[in-house]
N, C-alpha and C positions, 0 to 999 in steps of 0.2 A: 416492545419494537425497536430493531433497530435501525439508526440512521440509516439513509440512502446516499450514499457514493455522487455526488451529480454528475461525475463523468459518464454513470452510468444510463443517465439520459437521453434519449434521444431529441433532436434537434426540436422538433415540434412538442414531444414532452417540455421542453426547457421554456418554449412560448406559453405553452398553456399555465403553467407554473405564474409566470409571470401578470400574465391578463388576470390570471383568479385575484393575484395580489392587486392589482389595481396598479401594477406596473404599466410603463409603456413598452411595445413590443421589441424596439432597438435594446433595450436592457438585455432582451435574453441573448440577442447577437451578439453581445458586448463579452456577455460573460462567456458563451461558446467559443469567441476570439480567445480570452485566456484560455480558457481550459488547453485548446489543441493547438492553438497558432504561437500564442505568446508563451505557452508553458508554465503557467503558474503553478507554482504547487501551494497557494493558501489562497485564504479569500482576502488577505491583508494586502496580495501583490495586487489585488483588481481597483488601482488606484481612479479609475475613471468615475467608479461606484461609489453613490454617498458612506458615511461614514455608519449611518441605521442599516443601508442596505447590506454591508459587506456582513455586520453584526448579525440581519436576520439571517443571512444565508447559513452563516459559520453556525448558528443556533437549528438549523434544522436540514441541512447537508454535513457530509464527509468530505475530504479532499484526500484520500491518501495518495502517496508519491514515495516512486522510488528513491533512494539516496544512494550516494557512491558512500560504500564502507572502507574501499583499501582500493590502490592502484598500485599495481607493480609495472615497472618498464623493462621491456628485453632487450637486450644488445642490439637487435636487429630492427628496432623500431615498433613492434610489435607492443601495446596498451591491451592487457588484464586487468580488468575491474570486478570486484564485489560487488555488487548490490544488495540492500539490505531492503525489506519489503514493510508493510507496516505493520505487519504480525509477526516480525522479528524472524522472519526468513533470507538466507544467502543464498543468492541466485550469482553468475557470470556470464560476464558478456566481453567480447574481445573486438580490439580495432585494430587490423590489420592494414597495414600501409604498403603502399607499393607506389613505382614513379606514374603511374597511370590512372590507380584505383587506390580507395578507401574504403576498405568494406567494414559491415560491422557482421560480426558473428551472434548472434542473439540466442537466450534459451526460449524454452516455453513452459517448461514445467521447473520445480522445485522437486531434482532427484529425477528418478525415472524408473519405470517398474520392468523395463525388457529384458535387462539383465547382459549384454551383450558383454560377451567374456573381455574384449580386448576394449572396452572402454571404462575409463575412471567414474564417470558418472552412472553406471549400469551396476556400481557394487554398491549405491545409495540407495536407503528407502526412499520412494513417489514418496513428497510430502502431500503437496497439491500442484494443480493446475497456475498458473500465471493466468490472472486477468487480461484484456484486452486490451486496458489503457497500462498496467504493469509494464507490459510488453510493448508498447510504445515508449513509455517513460524510458527503455533500455536504447530503443533509439535517439531517443533526443539526445538523452546524456550519453550517449559514443558520437553525437555528431558532434554535440557542443567539447568534446574531447579533440575530435577531429579538426573542429576549427582554431580550437586554442591551440593543437600541437604541431598544425601541419598548413593553418590557414583556408584548409580548403573541408568542404563539406562534404557528408557520405556520397559515394558513388554508386554502391553497393551493397545490399542484403542479404546475406546469407541466415536461415534456421537450422544452423548447424550447431548450435550450442548443446545445454543441459536439458534433456526430456526426448519426446518424441513428439511433433508439433503436430502428427494425424491425429493423437488421442487426447490433444487438449482441440479437435479441430475447428468450434466457434471462434471460441477464444482469438487462435490464431488469424482465420481468414477477415475477423470483424477488426484486430487491430492494423491488418494490412489495409484492411479498405480506408483507414484512418489513416494511416502512414501515406497511402498514395491520395486521398482527397485533397480536391483545392483550398476548402475548408480544413486542410491537417499538414501533413507536411507536403504534401504532394512531388511526393516521387513515384517516377514510374513504377507501374506493377514489373515492368518487363526486366527491372534492377535486383527485381529479387527472389531469391532462389528457396524453396522450402525442400527439406531433405528429410527423405523418412525409411524408415529401417523397411520398411514394406507392409503396408498394412494395404490390403488388395482393396476392401470393399470402402477404403475411405480416399483412396488416390481416384475408383470411379467415380466416386460422390465431389471429387473434385473435377472432374469432367462435366455432370452434370451441371454444376454449379458454376459450369464456363466461367472458370476461372484465368487470372491473366497471366498469373508471376509464373516462372520457370520452375519445374521439378527436378527433384534429383533421387536418384534413390541407390542406398546405402547395399550394394551387393556381398561386398566381400569374400567374397566363394563362390567357384562357377558350378558347382552338383548341390543339389541336396543334403548327400551326405556330408560332404564339409562345411557348407553352411550351420545346416544343424546342429555341429561341435562349438560353433563359436557364436550362433548367432539365433537363441529359442524361438525366437519369433516366425523362422521358419518351416517349423514343425504345423502351424497352421496356414503361414501363407506360404505355399512353396514356391521355387522359381517359376513353373509353369503359368499357375495364379496370377503371381506377379508379371508375369508378362502380357495375359489376355488384358489386363487392370492398365497397362503401360499402353497397349495398343488402344485402350479404350477412351482414357485419359487423352492420346495424341489423336484419334478422330473427332472426338468433342471439343479438343481446343487448339489445338494445330501447335501450342507449346512447347520449347525447347525442353527435350529431356537428356539430361546426364546421368552416368553410371559411375558412382563412386569405388574404389579397391583398392584397399587397401593391402599391400606387399607382407607376407608372412613368411618366413624361413620353411622349407618344407612343408607349407601347408598348400598352399596358392600359387606358388612361382613358376612351377615346371612349366616347358613346352606342353604338355598334355594341358595342362591347367589354361594356358596361352589358347590355346586350339577352343574347349570346354567353352570360354569367355567369349571368342569370336564368334562362336553357335550362338551365343544367346543374345549377342552383339547385334546379330543378322536379322533376329527376330522384332526386334521392335528401330521405331524410326530414331532411336538416339543421337543426339549431336555431337557427343565425346564422351571418353572412358579416361576419367579422371584417376588416375596410378597412383597414390597417396603413399608416401613413407608414413610406416608402424613409426609412433611414439610409445616406446616400452611405459607401462604400467608397472607396479610392484604386483600386482593380483595376479597376473598373467604370461605362460609360462613363455608363450613365442619371442620371436625378435623377430628383425629387419634380417633381408637377406644381404648379401655384400652388394659391393655397386655392380661388378661384374653380370652378377643374375640379373639383376633389375635391370641392368644395361641391356642384355641378350631379350628378357621380357619384352620391353619396350619397343626393340628395334622387330623383332617377332611380330607385335599388333600393327606396326608401319609395315612392313615387306606384306601384310596380308592386309594394307587397307582400311584399318583400322585408324579412327580421327583419335587419337591419345595421349594426353598429357600425364608428364609425370610433376606433380604436386608437390615443392619442397617443403617441408613444414616451417611454418615461423611461430615463434616463443614457444621452443622449446626449454628453453631456458628460469621460463618462472611458468612452469606446467600450462602453456596456455595453445597448447599444438592441438590438434585432429584428438580428443580421445581422452584429455589429460583434463578436464574441466572437474572437479570434485571439491570445490571451497577452501582449497590449502591455503589459499593465499596471505 
């Protein structure tokens, strides 16, 4: 029988464990605080427990935690960290600093099964999902880096790292519950954005679950024919199906929706493409379209358009009263930018 991860117990299960042991109930509260608020990474750290009790916990439970394996610093202040899991897998997270924000970009899977052509992670095999406590650890470690480097706590979290968050649905939602809980990191869910390549069924499930965080759809092409070329998921989750799912999500939650759209030269950067994109935008109560600079990876043949084409595309969207923002990539020099995460650090 495998020993249980103590962080996979609920608060009431921990209460019950201590009562069955003949210990006072407040011991459970102390341990819970060590696990979720004081971020203890071993039972030895739990200094207000007796040595005997710590030894007993060590015999009966495990407390696996992510560790920082390596960190790279970009010229623009971005930090990319490679984290190591208890079973030896590697996964990446990024701290993106701006004057107003300190954003953690976190991963939800080790590898990815969706094979988006422009994303380095898409060329990796999906090894497994991250558990909710591992996702929580990513945020904790990136927050510690932010405090140490910039004297400021994280202000935002984006699930835009490695993996498809909605294919690790339960762990992602449980991680966000712990991150936003008063007895966790107590971050507002409205400062958390989950990005999906477009798993329509799970987008609707988010609506049914009345989640409070924001949703971003990685659209990247304005027609099914073009999206099929670069995102195989579109063959089973086409644009019409996604529009329906996003409208359902909005109706159930009223939460902010954004579109993510990477510009590729001669694929999705023409005025006709902009017109098609505007049609989609008008069918969904989207708050914003993030136009993203493409960051080349060796496996993909496309390149980014020149500045003039990008400027014209943006100007055309704006002249049609589309709320669009050009997102300049951060951390390109250390392969930490959008689409570049592949454990190369």
